[in-house]
N, C-alpha and C positions, 0 to 999 in steps of 0.2 A: 051305631058307631061305624063309620065307613072303613072299608078295607081296600088297600091297593091291589089292582090286577097283578098277576105275576109278570116278572121281567119279560118284556118283549110283547106284551098284550095290552090292550087298552079297551075301553067301551066306546072308543070312536065318537067322543063327544056326547054321548048319550049320558043325561044326569039321572040320578035316581035309581041306578041299577040296585038289584036286590040280591043279586047273587053272581058268584065268581063265574058260573056258566055263560053270563053276559059278556065277559071279556072274550075279545077276539085278537087275532095277531094283527101286528101294524099293517095298516093299509099301503098300497102301492104309493111311494113318494114319501114314506115315513120310516124311521128306523130307530134302533137302539132300545134301551131298557125302558125308555118313557115315550116311545113312539114319536119322536120329535121329527119334524120336517125336514127333509134332507137339506143341506146348506147349499148356498149358491154354487153354481158350476158343477152340480152333481145331479143324479138322477136314481130312481129305483123302480124297476118295472114288475117287481113281484112282492107279494104279500110277505109278512114275517119281520124279524129283528135284523135280517141280514144288512150287510153295509150298503151305503149308497155308492154309486159308481162315478168316477169323474166323467164329465162331458168329453165326447169325442173332440179331437183337433178341430178348431175353427167354429166349435159350438159353445153357447153359454146359456145359463139360465140365471135369472135374477133372485130366484129362490128355489127350493127343491122343486122336482117335477115329477109327474108319474112315469113318463115314458119318452 
């Protein structure tokens, strides 16, 4: 039976993980308990579950972006 990674961690798309040690913090550009992609007009340049930041004035993204 599969078990979920702890909140703010993911296997980053790897299927068939066999241990919770294969769970890693959310990659850059991803955030939250399920490591979701940052929403449009925001970014996150660090790993972890921290929040995405709004784009600076005059800058936009169509979907979340790394930096």
